[in-house]
RODOVEX-988186 format. One record per residue: residue number from 1; y, x, z of N, C-alpha, C in turn. Coordinates in Angstrom, 1 decimal. Layout:
<atoms>
{NUM {Y X Z} {Y X Z} {Y X Z}} ...
</atoms>
This chain:
<atoms>
{1 {-5.2 17.7 -17.4} {-6.0 17.5 -16.1} {-5.1 17.2 -15.0}} {2 {-4.0 18.0 -14.8} {-3.1 17.7 -13.7} {-2.4 16.4 -13.8}} {3 {-2.1 16.0 -15.0} {-1.5 14.7 -15.2} {-2.4 13.6 -14.8}} {4 {-3.7 13.7 -15.1} {-4.7 12.7 -14.8} {-4.9 12.6 -13.3}} {5 {-4.9 13.8 -12.6} {-5.0 13.8 -11.1} {-3.8 13.2 -10.5}} {6 {-2.6 13.5 -11.0} {-1.4 12.9 -10.5} {-1.4 11.4 -10.6}} {7 {-1.9 10.9 -11.7} {-2.0 9.4 -12.0} {-3.0 8.8 -10.9}} {8 {-4.1 9.5 -10.7} {-5.0 9.0 -9.7} {-4.4 8.9 -8.3}} {9 {-3.6 9.9 -8.0} {-2.9 9.9 -6.7} {-1.8 8.9 -6.5}} {10 {-1.1 8.7 -7.6} {0.1 7.8 -7.5} {-0.1 6.4 -7.9}} {11 {-1.1 6.1 -8.8} {-1.3 4.7 -9.3} {-1.5 3.7 -8.2}} {12 {-2.4 4.0 -7.2} {-2.6 3.0 -6.2} {-1.4 2.7 -5.4}} {13 {-0.5 3.6 -5.2} {0.8 3.4 -4.5} {1.7 2.5 -5.3}} {14 {1.7 2.8 -6.6} {2.6 1.9 -7.5} {2.1 0.5 -7.5}} {15 {0.8 0.3 -7.6} {0.2 -1.0 -7.6} {0.5 -1.8 -6.4}} {16 {0.3 -1.2 -5.2} {0.6 -1.9 -4.0} {2.1 -2.1 -3.8}} {17 {3.0 -1.2 -4.3} {4.4 -1.5 -4.3} {4.8 -2.7 -5.0}} {18 {4.2 -2.9 -6.2} {4.4 -4.1 -7.0} {3.9 -5.3 -6.3}} {19 {2.8 -5.2 -5.7} {2.1 -6.3 -5.0} {3.1 -6.9 -3.9}} {20 {3.6 -6.0 -3.0} {4.4 -6.4 -1.9} {5.8 -6.9 -2.4}} {21 {6.3 -6.2 -3.4} {7.6 -6.6 -4.0} {7.5 -8.1 -4.5}} {22 {6.4 -8.4 -5.2} {6.2 -9.8 -5.7} {6.0 -10.8 -4.6}} {23 {5.6 -10.4 -3.5} {5.4 -11.3 -2.3} {6.8 -11.7 -1.7}} {24 {7.8 -11.0 -2.0} {9.2 -11.2 -1.5} {9.8 -12.4 -2.3}} {25 {9.5 -13.6 -2.0} {9.8 -14.7 -2.8} {11.2 -15.3 -2.8}} {26 {11.9 -15.1 -1.8} {13.2 -15.8 -1.6} {14.4 -15.0 -1.9}} {27 {14.4 -13.7 -1.6} {15.6 -12.9 -2.0} {15.1 -11.5 -2.2}} {28 {14.9 -11.1 -3.4} {14.4 -9.8 -3.7} {15.3 -8.7 -3.2}} {29 {14.7 -7.6 -2.6} {15.5 -6.5 -2.1} {15.9 -5.6 -3.2}} {30 {17.1 -5.0 -3.0} {17.6 -4.1 -4.1} {16.7 -2.9 -4.3}} {31 {16.5 -2.6 -5.6} {15.6 -1.5 -5.9} {16.1 -0.2 -5.3}} {32 {17.4 0.0 -5.2} {17.9 1.2 -4.6} {17.5 1.3 -3.1}} {33 {17.5 0.2 -2.4} {17.1 0.2 -1.0} {15.6 0.5 -0.8}} {34 {14.8 -0.1 -1.8} {13.4 0.2 -1.7} {13.1 1.6 -2.0}} {35 {13.8 2.2 -2.9} {13.6 3.6 -3.2} {14.0 4.5 -2.0}} {36 {15.1 4.1 -1.3} {15.5 4.8 -0.1} {14.4 4.7 0.9}} {37 {13.8 3.5 1.1} {12.8 3.4 2.1} {11.6 4.2 1.8}} {38 {11.2 4.2 0.5} {10.1 5.0 0.0} {10.3 6.5 0.3}} {39 {11.6 7.0 0.0} {11.9 8.4 0.2} {11.9 8.7 1.6}} {40 {12.4 7.9 2.5} {12.4 8.1 3.9} {10.9 8.2 4.4}} {41 {10.1 7.4 3.9} {8.6 7.4 4.2} {8.0 8.7 3.8}} {42 {8.4 9.2 2.6} {7.9 10.5 2.2} {8.4 11.6 3.1}} {43 {9.7 11.5 3.6} {10.2 12.5 4.5} {9.6 12.6 5.8}} {44 {9.0 11.4 6.2} {8.4 11.3 7.5} {7.2 12.2 7.6}} {45 {6.6 12.7 6.5} {5.5 13.6 6.5} {5.8 14.9 7.2}} {46 {7.1 15.3 7.1} {7.5 16.6 7.7} {7.4 16.6 9.2}} {47 {8.2 15.7 9.9} {8.0 15.7 11.3} {6.6 15.3 11.8}} {48 {6.0 14.4 11.0} {4.6 14.0 11.4} {3.7 15.2 11.4}} {49 {3.8 16.1 10.4} {2.9 17.3 10.3} {3.2 18.2 11.4}} {50 {4.5 18.4 11.7} {4.8 19.3 12.8} {4.3 18.8 14.2}} {51 {4.5 17.5 14.4} {4.0 17.0 15.7} {2.4 17.0 15.7}} {52 {1.8 16.8 14.6} {0.3 16.8 14.6} {-0.2 18.2 14.9}} {53 {0.5 19.3 14.4} {0.1 20.6 14.7} {0.2 20.9 16.1}} {54 {1.3 20.5 16.7} {1.5 20.7 18.2} {0.5 20.0 19.0}} {55 {0.3 18.7 18.7} {-0.7 17.9 19.5} {-2.1 18.4 19.3}} {56 {-2.4 18.9 18.1} {-3.8 19.4 17.9} {-4.2 20.5 18.8}} {57 {-3.2 21.2 19.3} {-3.5 22.4 20.2} {-4.2 21.9 21.5}} {58 {-4.0 20.6 21.8} {-4.6 20.0 23.1} {-5.9 19.3 22.8}} {59 {-6.4 19.4 21.6} {-7.7 18.8 21.3} {-8.8 19.2 22.3}} {60 {-9.5 18.3 22.9} {-10.5 18.6 23.9} {-11.7 19.3 23.3}} {61 {-11.9 19.1 22.0} {-13.0 19.8 21.3} {-14.4 19.3 21.5}} {62 {-14.6 18.3 22.5} {-15.9 17.7 22.7} {-16.3 16.8 21.6}} {63 {-17.5 16.7 21.2} {-17.9 15.8 20.1} {-17.5 14.3 20.5}} {64 {-17.3 13.5 19.6} {-16.9 12.1 19.7} {-15.5 12.0 20.3}} {65 {-15.2 12.6 21.4} {-13.9 12.6 22.0} {-12.9 13.3 21.1}} {66 {-13.3 14.4 20.5} {-12.5 15.1 19.5} {-12.1 14.2 18.4}} {67 {-13.1 13.4 17.9} {-12.8 12.5 16.8} {-11.9 11.4 17.2}} {68 {-12.0 10.9 18.4} {-11.1 9.8 18.9} {-9.7 10.4 19.1}} {69 {-9.6 11.6 19.6} {-8.3 12.3 19.8} {-7.6 12.5 18.5}} {70 {-8.3 13.0 17.5} {-7.7 13.2 16.2} {-7.3 11.9 15.5}} {71 {-8.1 10.9 15.7} {-7.8 9.6 15.0} {-6.6 8.9 15.7}} {72 {-6.7 8.7 17.0} {-5.7 7.9 17.6} {-4.4 8.7 18.0}} {73 {-4.6 9.9 18.6} {-3.4 10.7 19.1} {-2.8 11.5 18.0}} {74 {-3.6 12.3 17.3} {-3.0 13.3 16.3} {-2.5 12.5 15.1}} {75 {-3.3 11.7 14.5} {-2.9 11.0 13.3} {-2.2 9.7 13.6}} {76 {-2.8 8.8 14.4} {-2.3 7.5 14.6} {-0.9 7.5 15.2}} {77 {-0.8 8.2 16.4} {0.5 8.3 17.1} {1.6 9.0 16.3}} {78 {1.3 10.2 15.8} {2.3 11.0 15.1} {2.8 10.3 13.8}} {79 {1.9 9.8 13.0} {2.3 9.3 11.7} {3.0 7.9 11.8}} {80 {2.5 7.1 12.7} {3.1 5.7 12.8} {4.4 5.8 13.6}} {81 {4.5 6.8 14.5} {5.8 6.9 15.2} {6.9 7.4 14.3}} {82 {6.6 8.4 13.4} {7.7 8.9 12.5} {7.9 7.9 11.4}} {83 {7.0 7.1 11.0} {7.2 6.1 10.0} {8.2 5.1 10.6}} {84 {8.0 4.7 11.8} {8.9 3.7 12.5} {10.3 4.2 12.6}} {85 {10.4 5.5 13.0} {11.7 6.1 13.1} {12.4 6.1 11.8}} {86 {11.7 6.5 10.7} {12.3 6.5 9.4} {12.7 5.1 8.9}} {87 {11.8 4.2 9.2} {12.1 2.8 8.8} {13.3 2.3 9.5}} {88 {13.5 2.6 10.8} {14.7 2.2 11.5} {16.0 2.8 10.9}} {89 {15.9 4.1 10.6} {17.0 4.8 10.1} {17.4 4.3 8.7}} {90 {16.4 3.9 7.9} {16.6 3.5 6.5} {17.2 2.1 6.4}} {91 {16.8 1.2 7.3} {17.2 -0.2 7.0} {17.6 -1.1 8.2}} {92 {17.5 -0.6 9.4} {17.8 -1.5 10.5} {19.2 -2.1 10.4}} {93 {20.2 -1.3 10.1} {21.6 -1.8 10.1} {22.0 -2.2 8.7}} {94 {21.1 -2.3 7.8} {21.4 -2.6 6.4} {21.7 -4.1 6.3}} {95 {22.7 -4.5 5.5} {23.1 -5.9 5.3} {22.0 -6.6 4.5}} {96 {21.2 -5.8 3.8} {20.1 -6.4 3.0} {18.9 -6.8 3.9}} {97 {18.8 -6.3 5.1} {17.8 -6.7 6.0} {18.2 -8.0 6.7}} {98 {18.1 -9.1 5.9} {18.6 -10.3 6.4} {17.6 -11.5 6.4}} {99 {16.3 -11.1 6.3} {15.2 -12.1 6.3} {14.0 -11.5 7.1}} {100 {13.2 -12.3 7.7} {12.0 -11.9 8.4} {11.1 -11.0 7.5}} {101 {10.9 -11.5 6.3} {9.9 -10.9 5.4} {10.4 -9.5 4.9}} {102 {11.7 -9.2 5.0} {12.2 -7.9 4.6} {11.6 -6.8 5.5}} {103 {11.3 -7.1 6.7} {10.6 -6.1 7.6} {9.3 -5.6 7.0}} {104 {8.5 -6.6 6.5} {7.2 -6.1 5.9} {7.5 -5.4 4.6}} {105 {8.4 -5.8 3.7} {8.7 -5.2 2.5} {9.1 -3.7 2.7}} {106 {10.1 -3.5 3.5} {10.6 -2.2 3.7} {9.6 -1.3 4.5}} {107 {8.9 -1.8 5.4} {7.8 -1.1 6.1} {6.7 -0.6 5.2}} {108 {6.3 -1.5 4.3} {5.3 -1.1 3.3} {5.8 0.0 2.4}} {109 {7.1 -0.1 2.0} {7.6 1.0 1.1} {7.7 2.3 1.9}} {110 {8.0 2.3 3.1} {8.0 3.5 3.9} {6.6 4.0 4.0}} {111 {5.7 3.2 4.3} {4.3 3.6 4.5} {3.7 4.1 3.1}} {112 {4.1 3.5 2.0} {3.6 3.9 0.7} {4.3 5.2 0.3}} {113 {5.5 5.4 0.7} {6.1 6.7 0.5} {5.4 7.9 1.2}} {114 {5.0 7.6 2.4} {4.2 8.6 3.2} {2.8 8.8 2.5}} {115 {2.2 7.6 2.1} {0.8 7.7 1.5} {0.9 8.4 0.2}} {116 {1.9 8.2 -0.6} {2.0 8.8 -1.9} {1.9 10.3 -1.8}} {117 {2.8 10.9 -1.0} {2.8 12.4 -1.0} {1.7 13.0 -0.2}} {118 {1.1 12.2 0.8} {-0.1 12.6 1.4} {-1.2 12.6 0.4}} {119 {-1.3 11.6 -0.4} {-2.3 11.5 -1.4} {-2.3 12.6 -2.4}} {120 {-1.1 13.0 -2.8} {-0.9 14.1 -3.8} {-1.4 15.4 -3.2}} {121 {-1.1 15.6 -1.9} {-1.5 16.9 -1.3} {-3.0 16.9 -1.1}} {122 {-3.6 15.8 -0.8} {-5.1 15.8 -0.7} {-5.8 16.0 -2.0}} {123 {-5.3 15.3 -3.0} {-5.9 15.4 -4.4} {-5.8 16.8 -4.9}} {124 {-4.6 17.3 -4.9} {-4.4 18.7 -5.5} {-4.8 19.8 -4.6}} {125 {-5.2 19.5 -3.3} {-5.7 20.5 -2.4} {-7.2 20.8 -2.5}} {126 {-7.9 20.1 -3.4} {-9.3 20.3 -3.6} {-9.6 21.5 -4.5}} {127 {-10.8 22.0 -4.4} {-11.1 23.2 -5.1} {-11.4 23.0 -6.6}} {128 {-12.1 21.9 -6.9} {-12.5 21.6 -8.3} {-11.9 20.3 -8.7}} {129 {-12.0 20.1 -10.1} {-11.5 18.8 -10.6} {-12.4 17.7 -10.1}} {130 {-13.7 17.8 -10.1} {-14.6 16.7 -9.6} {-14.3 16.4 -8.1}} {131 {-14.1 17.4 -7.3} {-13.7 17.1 -5.9} {-12.4 16.4 -5.8}} {132 {-11.5 16.8 -6.6} {-10.2 16.1 -6.6} {-10.3 14.7 -7.1}} {133 {-11.1 14.5 -8.1} {-11.4 13.1 -8.7} {-12.0 12.2 -7.6}} {134 {-13.0 12.8 -6.9} {-13.7 12.0 -5.9} {-12.8 11.7 -4.8}} {135 {-12.0 12.7 -4.3} {-11.1 12.4 -3.2} {-10.1 11.4 -3.6}} {136 {-9.5 11.5 -4.8} {-8.5 10.5 -5.2} {-9.1 9.1 -5.4}} {137 {-10.3 9.0 -5.8} {-10.9 7.7 -6.0} {-11.2 7.0 -4.7}} {138 {-11.7 7.8 -3.7} {-12.0 7.3 -2.4} {-10.7 6.9 -1.7}} {139 {-9.7 7.7 -1.7} {-8.5 7.4 -1.1} {-7.8 6.2 -1.7}} {140 {-7.9 6.0 -3.0} {-7.3 4.9 -3.7} {-7.9 3.6 -3.2}} {141 {-9.1 3.6 -2.8} {-9.8 2.4 -2.3} {-9.6 2.2 -0.8}} {142 {-9.5 3.3 0.0} {-9.5 3.2 1.4} {-8.2 3.6 2.1}} {143 {-7.8 4.9 1.8} {-6.7 5.4 2.6} {-5.3 4.9 2.2}} {144 {-5.0 4.8 0.9} {-3.7 4.2 0.5} {-3.6 2.7 0.9}} {145 {-4.6 1.9 0.6} {-4.5 0.5 1.1} {-4.4 0.5 2.7}} {146 {-5.0 1.4 3.3} {-4.9 1.5 4.8} {-3.5 1.7 5.2}} {147 {-2.8 2.6 4.6} {-1.4 2.9 4.9} {-0.6 1.6 4.6}} {148 {-0.9 1.0 3.5} {-0.2 -0.3 3.2} {-0.4 -1.3 4.3}} {149 {-1.6 -1.5 4.8} {-1.8 -2.5 5.8} {-1.2 -2.1 7.2}} {150 {-1.1 -0.8 7.4} {-0.4 -0.3 8.6} {1.0 -0.7 8.5}} {151 {1.6 -0.6 7.3} {2.9 -1.0 7.0} {3.2 -2.5 7.2}} {152 {2.2 -3.3 6.8} {2.3 -4.7 7.0} {2.4 -5.0 8.5}} {153 {1.5 -4.4 9.3} {1.5 -4.6 10.7} {2.9 -4.2 11.3}} {154 {3.3 -3.0 10.9} {4.6 -2.5 11.5} {5.8 -3.4 11.1}} {155 {5.8 -3.8 9.8} {6.9 -4.6 9.3} {6.9 -6.0 9.9}} {156 {5.7 -6.6 10.2} {5.7 -7.9 10.8} {6.4 -7.9 12.1}} {157 {6.1 -7.0 13.0} {6.8 -7.0 14.3} {8.2 -6.5 14.2}} {158 {8.5 -5.6 13.2} {9.8 -5.1 12.9} {10.8 -6.2 12.5}} {159 {10.2 -7.1 11.6} {11.0 -8.2 11.2} {11.3 -9.2 12.3}} {160 {10.3 -9.4 13.2} {10.5 -10.3 14.4} {11.6 -9.7 15.3}} {161 {11.5 -8.4 15.5} {12.5 -7.7 16.3} {13.9 -7.9 15.9}} {162 {14.1 -7.9 14.6} {15.4 -8.0 14.0} {16.1 -9.3 14.4}} {163 {15.3 -10.4 14.4} {15.9 -11.7 14.5} {15.5 -12.4 15.9}} {164 {14.9 -11.6 16.7} {14.6 -12.2 18.1} {15.1 -11.2 19.1}} {165 {16.4 -11.3 19.4} {17.0 -10.3 20.3} {16.5 -10.3 21.7}} {166 {16.0 -11.5 22.1} {15.6 -11.7 23.5} {14.3 -10.9 23.8}} {167 {13.4 -10.8 22.7} {12.2 -10.1 22.9} {12.1 -8.9 21.9}} {168 {13.3 -8.3 21.7} {13.3 -7.2 20.7} {12.5 -6.0 21.1}} {169 {12.7 -5.6 22.4} {11.9 -4.4 22.8} {10.4 -4.6 22.7}} {170 {9.9 -5.8 23.1} {8.5 -6.1 23.0} {8.0 -6.0 21.5}} {171 {8.8 -6.6 20.6} {8.4 -6.6 19.2} {8.4 -5.2 18.7}} {172 {9.4 -4.4 19.0} {9.5 -3.0 18.6} {8.3 -2.1 19.1}} {173 {8.0 -2.4 20.4} {6.8 -1.7 21.0} {5.6 -2.0 20.2}} {174 {5.4 -3.3 19.8} {4.2 -3.6 19.0} {4.3 -3.1 17.6}} {175 {5.5 -2.9 17.1} {5.7 -2.4 15.7} {5.2 -1.0 15.7}} {176 {5.1 -0.3 16.8} {4.5 1.0 16.9} {3.0 0.9 17.3}} {177 {2.8 0.2 18.3} {1.4 0.2 19.0} {0.4 -0.4 18.0}} {178 {0.7 -1.5 17.4} {-0.4 -2.2 16.5} {-0.8 -1.3 15.4}} {179 {0.2 -0.8 14.5} {-0.3 0.0 13.4} {-0.9 1.3 13.9}} {180 {-0.5 1.8 15.1} {-1.1 3.0 15.6} {-2.5 2.8 16.0}} {181 {-2.8 1.7 16.6} {-4.2 1.3 16.9} {-5.1 1.1 15.7}} {182 {-4.5 0.4 14.7} {-5.2 0.2 13.4} {-5.5 1.5 12.8}} {183 {-4.5 2.4 12.7} {-4.6 3.7 12.1} {-5.6 4.6 12.8}} {184 {-5.5 4.5 14.2} {-6.4 5.3 15.0} {-7.8 4.9 14.8}} {185 {-8.1 3.6 14.8} {-9.4 3.2 14.6} {-10.0 3.6 13.2}} {186 {-9.2 3.4 12.2} {-9.5 3.7 10.8} {-9.9 5.2 10.7}} {187 {-9.0 6.1 11.3} {-9.3 7.5 11.1} {-10.4 8.0 12.0}} {188 {-10.5 7.4 13.2} {-11.6 7.8 14.2} {-13.0 7.5 13.6}} {189 {-13.1 6.4 12.9} {-14.4 6.1 12.3} {-14.8 7.1 11.2}} {190 {-13.8 7.8 10.6} {-14.1 8.9 9.7} {-14.2 10.2 10.4}} {191 {-13.5 10.4 11.5} {-13.4 11.7 12.1} {-14.5 12.0 13.1}} {192 {-15.1 10.9 13.7} {-16.1 11.1 14.8} {-17.3 11.9 14.2}} {193 {-17.8 11.5 13.0} {-19.0 12.3 12.5} {-18.7 13.7 12.2}} {194 {-17.4 14.0 11.8} {-17.0 15.4 11.6} {-17.0 16.2 12.8}} {195 {-16.9 15.6 14.0} {-16.8 16.3 15.2} {-18.2 16.6 15.8}} {196 {-19.2 16.0 15.2} {-20.6 16.1 15.7} {-21.4 17.2 14.9}} {197 {-22.0 18.1 15.7} {-22.8 19.1 15.1} {-24.2 18.6 14.7}} {198 {-24.7 17.7 15.5} {-26.0 17.1 15.4} {-25.9 15.6 15.1}} {199 {-26.7 15.1 14.2} {-26.7 13.7 13.9} {-25.5 13.1 13.2}} {200 {-24.7 14.0 12.6} {-23.5 13.6 12.0} {-23.7 12.7 10.8}} {201 {-24.7 13.0 10.0} {-25.0 12.2 8.8} {-25.3 10.8 9.1}} {202 {-26.2 10.6 10.1} {-26.6 9.2 10.4} {-25.4 8.5 11.0}} {203 {-24.7 9.1 11.9} {-23.6 8.5 12.5} {-22.5 8.1 11.5}} {204 {-22.3 9.0 10.5} {-21.4 8.8 9.4} {-21.7 7.6 8.6}} {205 {-23.0 7.4 8.3} {-23.5 6.3 7.5} {-23.2 5.0 8.3}} {206 {-23.5 5.0 9.6} {-23.3 3.8 10.4} {-21.8 3.4 10.5}} {207 {-21.0 4.5 10.8} {-19.6 4.2 11.0} {-18.9 3.9 9.7}} {208 {-19.4 4.3 8.6} {-18.8 4.0 7.3} {-19.0 2.5 7.0}} {209 {-20.2 1.9 7.4} {-20.4 0.5 7.3} {-19.4 -0.3 8.2}} {210 {-19.2 0.3 9.4} {-18.2 -0.3 10.4} {-16.8 -0.2 9.8}} {211 {-16.5 0.9 9.1} {-15.2 1.1 8.5} {-14.9 0.0 7.4}} {212 {-15.9 -0.3 6.6} {-15.8 -1.3 5.6} {-15.5 -2.7 6.2}} {213 {-16.3 -3.0 7.3} {-16.1 -4.2 8.0} {-14.7 -4.3 8.6}} {214 {-14.2 -3.2 9.2} {-12.9 -3.1 9.8} {-11.8 -3.3 8.7}} {215 {-12.0 -2.7 7.6} {-11.1 -2.7 6.5} {-10.9 -4.2 6.0}} {216 {-12.0 -4.9 5.9} {-11.9 -6.3 5.4} {-11.2 -7.1 6.5}} {217 {-11.4 -6.8 7.7} {-10.7 -7.6 8.8} {-9.2 -7.3 8.8}} {218 {-8.9 -6.0 8.5} {-7.5 -5.6 8.4} {-6.8 -6.4 7.2}} {219 {-7.5 -6.5 6.1} {-6.9 -7.2 5.0} {-6.7 -8.7 5.3}} {220 {-7.6 -9.3 6.0} {-7.5 -10.7 6.4} {-6.3 -10.9 7.3}} {221 {-6.3 -10.0 8.3} {-5.2 -10.0 9.3} {-3.8 -9.8 8.6}} {222 {-3.8 -8.8 7.7} {-2.5 -8.5 7.0} {-2.0 -9.7 6.2}} {223 {-3.0 -10.3 5.4} {-2.6 -11.4 4.6} {-2.0 -12.6 5.4}} {224 {-2.6 -12.8 6.6} {-2.1 -13.9 7.5} {-0.7 -13.6 7.9}} {225 {-0.5 -12.3 8.3} {0.9 -11.9 8.7} {1.9 -12.1 7.6}} {226 {1.5 -11.7 6.4} {2.4 -11.9 5.2} {2.8 -13.3 5.1}} {227 {1.8 -14.2 5.1} {2.0 -15.6 5.0} {2.9 -16.2 6.1}} {228 {2.7 -15.7 7.3} {3.5 -16.2 8.4} {5.0 -15.8 8.3}} {229 {5.2 -14.6 7.9} {6.7 -14.2 7.7} {7.3 -14.8 6.5}} {230 {6.4 -15.1 5.4} {7.0 -15.9 4.3} {7.4 -17.2 4.7}} {231 {6.6 -17.9 5.6} {7.0 -19.2 6.1} {8.2 -19.2 6.9}} {232 {8.3 -18.2 7.8} {9.5 -18.0 8.7} {10.8 -17.8 7.8}} {233 {10.6 -17.0 6.8} {11.7 -16.7 5.9} {12.1 -17.9 5.1}} {234 {11.2 -18.7 4.7} {11.4 -20.0 4.0} {12.3 -20.9 4.9}} {235 {11.9 -21.0 6.2} {12.6 -21.8 7.1} {14.0 -21.2 7.4}} {236 {14.1 -19.9 7.4} {15.4 -19.2 7.6} {16.3 -19.6 6.5}} {237 {15.8 -19.5 5.3} {16.7 -19.7 4.1} {17.1 -21.2 4.0}} {238 {16.1 -22.1 4.4} {16.4 -23.5 4.4} {17.6 -23.8 5.4}} {239 {17.5 -23.2 6.6} {18.6 -23.4 7.6} {19.9 -22.9 7.1}} {240 {19.9 -21.8 6.4} {21.2 -21.3 5.8} {21.7 -22.2 4.8}} {241 {20.9 -22.6 3.9} {21.3 -23.5 2.8} {21.9 -24.8 3.2}} {242 {21.5 -25.2 4.4} {21.9 -26.5 5.0} {23.0 -26.3 6.1}} {243 {23.5 -25.1 6.2} {24.6 -24.8 7.1} {25.9 -25.1 6.5}} {244 {26.7 -26.1 6.9} {28.0 -26.4 6.2} {29.0 -25.4 6.4}} {245 {28.8 -24.4 7.4} {29.8 -23.4 7.6} {29.4 -22.0 7.1}} {246 {28.4 -22.0 6.2} {27.9 -20.7 5.8} {28.9 -19.9 5.0}} {247 {29.8 -20.6 4.3} {30.8 -19.9 3.5} {32.1 -19.6 4.2}} {248 {32.1 -19.9 5.5} {33.4 -19.6 6.2} {33.2 -18.4 7.0}} {249 {34.3 -17.6 7.1} {34.4 -16.4 7.9} {35.2 -16.7 9.2}} {250 {34.6 -16.4 10.3} {35.3 -16.7 11.6} {35.8 -15.5 12.2}} 
</atoms>
């Protein structure tokens, strides 16, 4: 039973890891570096959990506002901030971070490292097998892909920041702000009904429909960002291959 639940918790992470790895078309990243990014993402759970506990003490407690606070400030800010910190520590100065698309690859592995261990804690934290199975199934469809897409957003701007020194600060700011806003919206749509004592079921049904619409929009946005950085990387590699001085050291 535990093996089955572990598989439910980990399998969506493995699938999405393979998906983004295969999208890295021009120069595959070393497996060791990807494992390092994944491990750093898992480690980010610790400071994120601590900061979430501290920030939660300032929850206003009012219906709806509480859901927005938990979604954007507690979860969105804390988790995406620490993911970005760990992503920077893991690969910013790495020689392997030499293409635009590498930003997305490494950011996704950081996010999936976080999602993997978060998923395990949620699945095994349920009281019964059926509750764990339901939680794992829902999170496999929504939460884990959500973290993956937050990683795409972070990595897109992180990759731009690496190779655009003139606008580096702006790109890094967006590498935090955009996934934070996506994450906050995603979580708030789930948390607002939980904060309501009256009418929560109706609001939950409406917001779940909105969540599905928002999730589809995120996928479309994320796929466009992936294609954009693939094209930039293609141009980058073409420029290198046609550089007559590429083999010389100055």
